[in-house]
Every structure is written in structure tokens, then in C-alpha cells.
PyMOL CGO cylinders between C-alpha atoms (Angstrom):
from pymol import cmd
from pymol.cgo import CYLINDER

trace = [
    CYLINDER, -58.95, -66.44, 33.80, -59.09, -68.03, 30.37, 0.3, 1, 1, 1, 1, 1, 1,
    CYLINDER, -59.09, -68.03, 30.37, -61.63, -70.83, 29.87, 0.3, 1, 1, 1, 1, 1, 1,
    CYLINDER, -61.63, -70.83, 29.87, -61.50, -73.68, 27.38, 0.3, 1, 1, 1, 1, 1, 1,
    CYLINDER, -61.50, -73.68, 27.38, -64.15, -75.87, 25.81, 0.3, 1, 1, 1, 1, 1, 1,
    CYLINDER, -64.15, -75.87, 25.81, -63.29, -79.34, 24.59, 0.3, 1, 1, 1, 1, 1, 1,
    CYLINDER, -63.29, -79.34, 24.59, -65.45, -80.57, 21.71, 0.3, 1, 1, 1, 1, 1, 1,
    CYLINDER, -65.45, -80.57, 21.71, -65.46, -84.34, 21.19, 0.3, 1, 1, 1, 1, 1, 1,
    CYLINDER, -65.46, -84.34, 21.19, -66.56, -86.50, 18.30, 0.3, 1, 1, 1, 1, 1, 1,
    CYLINDER, -66.56, -86.50, 18.30, -65.55, -89.90, 17.03, 0.3, 1, 1, 1, 1, 1, 1,
    CYLINDER, -65.55, -89.90, 17.03, -62.70, -89.04, 14.65, 0.3, 1, 1, 1, 1, 1, 1,
    CYLINDER, -62.70, -89.04, 14.65, -61.94, -85.32, 15.22, 0.3, 1, 1, 1, 1, 1, 1,
    CYLINDER, -61.94, -85.32, 15.22, -62.26, -84.78, 11.50, 0.3, 1, 1, 1, 1, 1, 1,
    CYLINDER, -62.26, -84.78, 11.50, -65.67, -83.23, 10.84, 0.3, 1, 1, 1, 1, 1, 1,
    CYLINDER, -65.67, -83.23, 10.84, -68.20, -82.29, 13.54, 0.3, 1, 1, 1, 1, 1, 1,
    CYLINDER, -68.20, -82.29, 13.54, -65.92, -81.45, 16.46, 0.3, 1, 1, 1, 1, 1, 1,
    CYLINDER, -65.92, -81.45, 16.46, -63.56, -79.55, 14.16, 0.3, 1, 1, 1, 1, 1, 1,
    CYLINDER, -63.56, -79.55, 14.16, -66.40, -77.43, 12.80, 0.3, 1, 1, 1, 1, 1, 1,
    CYLINDER, -66.40, -77.43, 12.80, -67.65, -76.74, 16.34, 0.3, 1, 1, 1, 1, 1, 1,
    CYLINDER, -67.65, -76.74, 16.34, -64.13, -75.76, 17.43, 0.3, 1, 1, 1, 1, 1, 1,
    CYLINDER, -64.13, -75.76, 17.43, -63.45, -73.41, 14.52, 0.3, 1, 1, 1, 1, 1, 1,
    CYLINDER, -63.45, -73.41, 14.52, -66.89, -71.80, 14.67, 0.3, 1, 1, 1, 1, 1, 1,
    CYLINDER, -66.89, -71.80, 14.67, -66.74, -71.37, 18.44, 0.3, 1, 1, 1, 1, 1, 1,
    CYLINDER, -66.74, -71.37, 18.44, -63.32, -69.74, 18.30, 0.3, 1, 1, 1, 1, 1, 1,
    CYLINDER, -63.32, -69.74, 18.30, -64.48, -67.35, 15.59, 0.3, 1, 1, 1, 1, 1, 1,
    CYLINDER, -64.48, -67.35, 15.59, -67.62, -66.34, 17.51, 0.3, 1, 1, 1, 1, 1, 1,
    CYLINDER, -67.62, -66.34, 17.51, -65.76, -66.10, 20.84, 0.3, 1, 1, 1, 1, 1, 1,
    CYLINDER, -65.76, -66.10, 20.84, -63.30, -63.59, 19.37, 0.3, 1, 1, 1, 1, 1, 1,
    CYLINDER, -63.30, -63.59, 19.37, -66.15, -61.59, 17.80, 0.3, 1, 1, 1, 1, 1, 1,
    CYLINDER, -66.15, -61.59, 17.80, -67.94, -61.58, 21.18, 0.3, 1, 1, 1, 1, 1, 1,
    CYLINDER, -67.94, -61.58, 21.18, -64.81, -60.68, 23.13, 0.3, 1, 1, 1, 1, 1, 1,
    CYLINDER, -64.81, -60.68, 23.13, -65.15, -63.79, 25.30, 0.3, 1, 1, 1, 1, 1, 1,
    CYLINDER, -65.15, -63.79, 25.30, -62.30, -65.10, 27.39, 0.3, 1, 1, 1, 1, 1, 1,
    CYLINDER, -62.30, -65.10, 27.39, -62.96, -68.60, 26.04, 0.3, 1, 1, 1, 1, 1, 1,
    CYLINDER, -62.96, -68.60, 26.04, -61.42, -70.76, 23.36, 0.3, 1, 1, 1, 1, 1, 1,
    CYLINDER, -61.42, -70.76, 23.36, -62.15, -74.23, 22.05, 0.3, 1, 1, 1, 1, 1, 1,
    CYLINDER, -62.15, -74.23, 22.05, -60.13, -77.25, 21.07, 0.3, 1, 1, 1, 1, 1, 1,
    CYLINDER, -60.13, -77.25, 21.07, -61.33, -80.61, 19.79, 0.3, 1, 1, 1, 1, 1, 1,
    CYLINDER, -61.33, -80.61, 19.79, -60.36, -84.24, 20.04, 0.3, 1, 1, 1, 1, 1, 1,
    CYLINDER, -60.36, -84.24, 20.04, -61.41, -87.73, 18.93, 0.3, 1, 1, 1, 1, 1, 1,
    CYLINDER, -61.41, -87.73, 18.93, -62.90, -90.35, 21.21, 0.3, 1, 1, 1, 1, 1, 1,
    CYLINDER, -62.90, -90.35, 21.21, -62.14, -93.16, 18.76, 0.3, 1, 1, 1, 1, 1, 1,
    CYLINDER, -62.14, -93.16, 18.76, -59.52, -91.82, 16.36, 0.3, 1, 1, 1, 1, 1, 1,
    CYLINDER, -59.52, -91.82, 16.36, -58.95, -95.30, 14.97, 0.3, 1, 1, 1, 1, 1, 1,
    CYLINDER, -58.95, -95.30, 14.97, -62.39, -95.09, 13.32, 0.3, 1, 1, 1, 1, 1, 1,
    CYLINDER, -62.39, -95.09, 13.32, -61.07, -92.31, 11.06, 0.3, 1, 1, 1, 1, 1, 1,
    CYLINDER, -61.07, -92.31, 11.06, -58.35, -94.39, 9.43, 0.3, 1, 1, 1, 1, 1, 1,
    CYLINDER, -58.35, -94.39, 9.43, -59.79, -93.70, 5.96, 0.3, 1, 1, 1, 1, 1, 1,
    CYLINDER, -59.79, -93.70, 5.96, -60.04, -89.93, 6.40, 0.3, 1, 1, 1, 1, 1, 1,
    CYLINDER, -60.04, -89.93, 6.40, -57.96, -87.99, 3.91, 0.3, 1, 1, 1, 1, 1, 1,
    CYLINDER, -57.96, -87.99, 3.91, -56.08, -84.88, 4.97, 0.3, 1, 1, 1, 1, 1, 1,
    CYLINDER, -56.08, -84.88, 4.97, -56.25, -82.97, 8.23, 0.3, 1, 1, 1, 1, 1, 1,
    CYLINDER, -56.25, -82.97, 8.23, -59.92, -81.93, 8.11, 0.3, 1, 1, 1, 1, 1, 1,
    CYLINDER, -59.92, -81.93, 8.11, -63.15, -83.00, 6.45, 0.3, 1, 1, 1, 1, 1, 1,
    CYLINDER, -63.15, -83.00, 6.45, -64.14, -81.39, 3.14, 0.3, 1, 1, 1, 1, 1, 1,
    CYLINDER, -64.14, -81.39, 3.14, -67.56, -80.91, 4.77, 0.3, 1, 1, 1, 1, 1, 1,
    CYLINDER, -67.56, -80.91, 4.77, -65.98, -78.82, 7.51, 0.3, 1, 1, 1, 1, 1, 1,
    CYLINDER, -65.98, -78.82, 7.51, -64.07, -76.81, 4.92, 0.3, 1, 1, 1, 1, 1, 1,
    CYLINDER, -64.07, -76.81, 4.92, -67.27, -76.22, 2.93, 0.3, 1, 1, 1, 1, 1, 1,
    CYLINDER, -67.27, -76.22, 2.93, -69.25, -75.20, 6.04, 0.3, 1, 1, 1, 1, 1, 1,
    CYLINDER, -69.25, -75.20, 6.04, -66.54, -72.72, 7.06, 0.3, 1, 1, 1, 1, 1, 1,
    CYLINDER, -66.54, -72.72, 7.06, -66.26, -71.33, 3.54, 0.3, 1, 1, 1, 1, 1, 1,
    CYLINDER, -66.26, -71.33, 3.54, -70.04, -70.87, 3.31, 0.3, 1, 1, 1, 1, 1, 1,
    CYLINDER, -70.04, -70.87, 3.31, -69.89, -68.80, 6.51, 0.3, 1, 1, 1, 1, 1, 1,
    CYLINDER, -69.89, -68.80, 6.51, -66.79, -66.80, 5.59, 0.3, 1, 1, 1, 1, 1, 1,
    CYLINDER, -66.79, -66.80, 5.59, -64.75, -68.43, 8.35, 0.3, 1, 1, 1, 1, 1, 1,
    CYLINDER, -64.75, -68.43, 8.35, -61.03, -68.98, 7.83, 0.3, 1, 1, 1, 1, 1, 1,
    CYLINDER, -61.03, -68.98, 7.83, -59.64, -72.36, 8.80, 0.3, 1, 1, 1, 1, 1, 1,
    CYLINDER, -59.64, -72.36, 8.80, -56.48, -71.97, 10.89, 0.3, 1, 1, 1, 1, 1, 1,
    CYLINDER, -56.48, -71.97, 10.89, -53.28, -72.75, 9.03, 0.3, 1, 1, 1, 1, 1, 1,
    CYLINDER, -53.28, -72.75, 9.03, -51.44, -74.93, 9.34, 0.3, 1, 1, 1, 1, 1, 1,
    CYLINDER, -51.44, -74.93, 9.34, -54.44, -77.14, 9.92, 0.3, 1, 1, 1, 1, 1, 1,
    CYLINDER, -54.44, -77.14, 9.92, -53.60, -79.81, 12.47, 0.3, 1, 1, 1, 1, 1, 1,
    CYLINDER, -53.60, -79.81, 12.47, -54.44, -83.44, 11.83, 0.3, 1, 1, 1, 1, 1, 1,
    CYLINDER, -54.44, -83.44, 11.83, -57.06, -85.17, 14.01, 0.3, 1, 1, 1, 1, 1, 1,
    CYLINDER, -57.06, -85.17, 14.01, -55.94, -85.92, 17.54, 0.3, 1, 1, 1, 1, 1, 1,
    CYLINDER, -55.94, -85.92, 17.54, -57.17, -88.47, 20.05, 0.3, 1, 1, 1, 1, 1, 1,
    CYLINDER, -57.17, -88.47, 20.05, -58.33, -87.26, 23.45, 0.3, 1, 1, 1, 1, 1, 1,
    CYLINDER, -58.33, -87.26, 23.45, -56.18, -87.84, 26.53, 0.3, 1, 1, 1, 1, 1, 1,
    CYLINDER, -56.18, -87.84, 26.53, -56.79, -87.41, 30.23, 0.3, 1, 1, 1, 1, 1, 1,
    CYLINDER, -56.79, -87.41, 30.23, -54.83, -84.14, 30.13, 0.3, 1, 1, 1, 1, 1, 1,
    CYLINDER, -54.83, -84.14, 30.13, -57.37, -82.71, 27.67, 0.3, 1, 1, 1, 1, 1, 1,
    CYLINDER, -57.37, -82.71, 27.67, -60.24, -83.28, 30.08, 0.3, 1, 1, 1, 1, 1, 1,
    CYLINDER, -60.24, -83.28, 30.08, -58.22, -81.71, 32.89, 0.3, 1, 1, 1, 1, 1, 1,
    CYLINDER, -58.22, -81.71, 32.89, -57.47, -78.65, 30.73, 0.3, 1, 1, 1, 1, 1, 1,
    CYLINDER, -57.47, -78.65, 30.73, -61.10, -78.03, 29.80, 0.3, 1, 1, 1, 1, 1, 1,
    CYLINDER, -61.10, -78.03, 29.80, -63.58, -75.89, 31.69, 0.3, 1, 1, 1, 1, 1, 1,
    CYLINDER, -63.58, -75.89, 31.69, -66.42, -77.52, 29.75, 0.3, 1, 1, 1, 1, 1, 1,
    CYLINDER, -66.42, -77.52, 29.75, -66.60, -80.69, 27.66, 0.3, 1, 1, 1, 1, 1, 1,
    CYLINDER, -66.60, -80.69, 27.66, -69.17, -81.22, 24.91, 0.3, 1, 1, 1, 1, 1, 1,
    CYLINDER, -69.17, -81.22, 24.91, -69.60, -84.42, 22.89, 0.3, 1, 1, 1, 1, 1, 1,
    CYLINDER, -69.60, -84.42, 22.89, -71.41, -83.98, 19.60, 0.3, 1, 1, 1, 1, 1, 1,
    CYLINDER, -71.41, -83.98, 19.60, -73.75, -87.00, 19.74, 0.3, 1, 1, 1, 1, 1, 1,
    CYLINDER, -73.75, -87.00, 19.74, -74.84, -88.69, 22.92, 0.3, 1, 1, 1, 1, 1, 1,
    CYLINDER, -74.84, -88.69, 22.92, -76.00, -91.94, 21.29, 0.3, 1, 1, 1, 1, 1, 1,
    CYLINDER, -76.00, -91.94, 21.29, -72.57, -92.34, 19.72, 0.3, 1, 1, 1, 1, 1, 1,
    CYLINDER, -72.57, -92.34, 19.72, -70.20, -90.84, 22.27, 0.3, 1, 1, 1, 1, 1, 1,
    CYLINDER, -70.20, -90.84, 22.27, -71.58, -91.78, 25.68, 0.3, 1, 1, 1, 1, 1, 1,
    CYLINDER, -71.58, -91.78, 25.68, -70.42, -95.39, 25.14, 0.3, 1, 1, 1, 1, 1, 1,
    CYLINDER, -70.42, -95.39, 25.14, -66.91, -94.30, 24.18, 0.3, 1, 1, 1, 1, 1, 1,
    CYLINDER, -66.91, -94.30, 24.18, -66.76, -92.08, 27.25, 0.3, 1, 1, 1, 1, 1, 1,
    CYLINDER, -66.76, -92.08, 27.25, -68.05, -94.84, 29.50, 0.3, 1, 1, 1, 1, 1, 1,
    CYLINDER, -68.05, -94.84, 29.50, -65.61, -97.40, 28.07, 0.3, 1, 1, 1, 1, 1, 1,
    CYLINDER, -65.61, -97.40, 28.07, -62.51, -95.21, 27.78, 0.3, 1, 1, 1, 1, 1, 1,
    CYLINDER, -62.51, -95.21, 27.78, -62.83, -92.31, 30.22, 0.3, 1, 1, 1, 1, 1, 1,
    CYLINDER, -62.83, -92.31, 30.22, -65.53, -93.22, 32.77, 0.3, 1, 1, 1, 1, 1, 1,
    CYLINDER, -65.53, -93.22, 32.77, -63.94, -90.98, 35.40, 0.3, 1, 1, 1, 1, 1, 1,
    CYLINDER, -63.94, -90.98, 35.40, -64.75, -87.94, 33.21, 0.3, 1, 1, 1, 1, 1, 1,
    CYLINDER, -64.75, -87.94, 33.21, -68.24, -88.94, 32.06, 0.3, 1, 1, 1, 1, 1, 1,
    CYLINDER, -68.24, -88.94, 32.06, -70.08, -86.76, 34.57, 0.3, 1, 1, 1, 1, 1, 1,
    CYLINDER, -70.08, -86.76, 34.57, -68.36, -83.64, 33.14, 0.3, 1, 1, 1, 1, 1, 1,
    CYLINDER, -68.36, -83.64, 33.14, -69.55, -84.20, 29.58, 0.3, 1, 1, 1, 1, 1, 1,
    CYLINDER, -69.55, -84.20, 29.58, -72.49, -82.35, 28.06, 0.3, 1, 1, 1, 1, 1, 1,
    CYLINDER, -72.49, -82.35, 28.06, -74.02, -84.15, 25.11, 0.3, 1, 1, 1, 1, 1, 1,
    CYLINDER, -74.02, -84.15, 25.11, -75.54, -82.72, 21.97, 0.3, 1, 1, 1, 1, 1, 1,
    CYLINDER, -75.54, -82.72, 21.97, -77.42, -84.76, 19.36, 0.3, 1, 1, 1, 1, 1, 1,
    CYLINDER, -77.42, -84.76, 19.36, -75.75, -84.02, 16.03, 0.3, 1, 1, 1, 1, 1, 1,
    CYLINDER, -75.75, -84.02, 16.03, -75.72, -86.95, 13.62, 0.3, 1, 1, 1, 1, 1, 1,
    CYLINDER, -75.72, -86.95, 13.62, -72.69, -88.00, 11.61, 0.3, 1, 1, 1, 1, 1, 1,
    CYLINDER, -72.69, -88.00, 11.61, -72.69, -88.60, 7.85, 0.3, 1, 1, 1, 1, 1, 1,
    CYLINDER, -72.69, -88.60, 7.85, -74.43, -91.96, 8.27, 0.3, 1, 1, 1, 1, 1, 1,
    CYLINDER, -74.43, -91.96, 8.27, -77.62, -90.24, 9.40, 0.3, 1, 1, 1, 1, 1, 1,
    CYLINDER, -77.62, -90.24, 9.40, -77.51, -86.56, 8.36, 0.3, 1, 1, 1, 1, 1, 1,
    CYLINDER, -77.51, -86.56, 8.36, -76.66, -84.41, 5.40, 0.3, 1, 1, 1, 1, 1, 1,
    CYLINDER, -76.66, -84.41, 5.40, -73.52, -82.36, 6.18, 0.3, 1, 1, 1, 1, 1, 1,
    CYLINDER, -73.52, -82.36, 6.18, -75.31, -79.05, 5.55, 0.3, 1, 1, 1, 1, 1, 1,
    CYLINDER, -75.31, -79.05, 5.55, -78.02, -79.99, 8.05, 0.3, 1, 1, 1, 1, 1, 1,
    CYLINDER, -78.02, -79.99, 8.05, -75.52, -81.25, 10.63, 0.3, 1, 1, 1, 1, 1, 1,
    CYLINDER, -75.52, -81.25, 10.63, -73.36, -78.13, 10.31, 0.3, 1, 1, 1, 1, 1, 1,
    CYLINDER, -73.36, -78.13, 10.31, -76.43, -75.89, 10.60, 0.3, 1, 1, 1, 1, 1, 1,
    CYLINDER, -76.43, -75.89, 10.60, -77.37, -77.75, 13.78, 0.3, 1, 1, 1, 1, 1, 1,
    CYLINDER, -77.37, -77.75, 13.78, -73.84, -77.35, 15.16, 0.3, 1, 1, 1, 1, 1, 1,
    CYLINDER, -73.84, -77.35, 15.16, -74.00, -73.65, 14.28, 0.3, 1, 1, 1, 1, 1, 1,
    CYLINDER, -74.00, -73.65, 14.28, -77.25, -73.26, 16.27, 0.3, 1, 1, 1, 1, 1, 1,
    CYLINDER, -77.25, -73.26, 16.27, -75.76, -75.07, 19.28, 0.3, 1, 1, 1, 1, 1, 1,
    CYLINDER, -75.76, -75.07, 19.28, -72.51, -73.09, 19.18, 0.3, 1, 1, 1, 1, 1, 1,
    CYLINDER, -72.51, -73.09, 19.18, -74.33, -69.77, 18.72, 0.3, 1, 1, 1, 1, 1, 1,
    CYLINDER, -74.33, -69.77, 18.72, -76.57, -70.58, 21.70, 0.3, 1, 1, 1, 1, 1, 1,
    CYLINDER, -76.57, -70.58, 21.70, -73.50, -71.50, 23.74, 0.3, 1, 1, 1, 1, 1, 1,
    CYLINDER, -73.50, -71.50, 23.74, -71.73, -68.24, 22.87, 0.3, 1, 1, 1, 1, 1, 1,
    CYLINDER, -71.73, -68.24, 22.87, -74.88, -66.28, 23.78, 0.3, 1, 1, 1, 1, 1, 1,
    CYLINDER, -74.88, -66.28, 23.78, -75.06, -68.12, 27.10, 0.3, 1, 1, 1, 1, 1, 1,
    CYLINDER, -75.06, -68.12, 27.10, -71.40, -67.38, 27.89, 0.3, 1, 1, 1, 1, 1, 1,
    CYLINDER, -71.40, -67.38, 27.89, -71.81, -63.75, 26.86, 0.3, 1, 1, 1, 1, 1, 1,
    CYLINDER, -71.81, -63.75, 26.86, -74.83, -63.44, 29.18, 0.3, 1, 1, 1, 1, 1, 1,
    CYLINDER, -74.83, -63.44, 29.18, -72.90, -65.06, 32.03, 0.3, 1, 1, 1, 1, 1, 1,
    CYLINDER, -72.90, -65.06, 32.03, -70.04, -62.63, 31.41, 0.3, 1, 1, 1, 1, 1, 1,
    CYLINDER, -70.04, -62.63, 31.41, -72.48, -59.68, 31.56, 0.3, 1, 1, 1, 1, 1, 1,
    CYLINDER, -72.48, -59.68, 31.56, -74.08, -60.97, 34.77, 0.3, 1, 1, 1, 1, 1, 1,
    CYLINDER, -74.08, -60.97, 34.77, -70.67, -61.15, 36.50, 0.3, 1, 1, 1, 1, 1, 1,
    CYLINDER, -70.67, -61.15, 36.50, -69.86, -57.51, 35.82, 0.3, 1, 1, 1, 1, 1, 1,
]
cmd.load_cgo(trace, "trace")
């Protein structure tokens, strides 16, 4: 059975996209039967974003030697079907995203795990991406250990 992780952030332009790309890279390297996709909880907040993905995400991937999938899709808002398709759901910042979940998708709130990664208003992109990398690496290790325990 293939499992999917849904990463959520406000605009699906920066943090969730980096988490998605990094997770998918590490999952392949670890031979996990998991993949990630990402969505926006409030895509309208990203109206001023230019292009399909944040330059900060591009820089973080480049610094780690990670290729960004081409063609790179534009940000996408989350829909009920996305929650249904996900084995796990992770929102990148509880203080920011719990309210969106409660207001827009309260029926799915109990399935969401929350991290605490600040957006550009409160964190330098290098620091935020390093924090996402730690979280994603820990998650991959956890899934790898669960896979080993099942064998």
C-alpha cells in the first residue's frame, strides 16, 4: 500500500513546497512507500507571489543538491479530496494554520499534526528551511523505523 503525506501552509508557495520536495527526495533515497504533496489553506493570501514556487524554496533545494520537479506546478488550494487522499496531514505552523483548519475544514482538524515553522514575517528563510529539514528528516527516520518494525 502506498501512503501519502499532505503538507499544508498558507499559500503553498514556500514552506509546504520545500517540505514536499525534500520529503519526496528522502523517501526515494530511503526506499519508503510514501510520497508527499502540498496544498494551501489560504491560497488567496499568496496573490502577490511570482511564479510557481518561492525563490527561497529554490535556493534551499539548490543548497542541498535537490532537483525541483519540472514542470513545477503552481500553488494549489486544499480541497476535501486532498484530506481524504492523505495518510497523514502536517501543517507547517500551528499558530497560523489551526485557525484556517478550524474555519475552513473543521471536520479534518483532528487529523492534522502541527509543526512550528515560522513564515518570512518571523524567520529567516535559511533558518526556516533548516527547521523544516530537521522535521522532515525526523519524519523519514520514524517511517523507516516503522517499516523495519513491520518486517
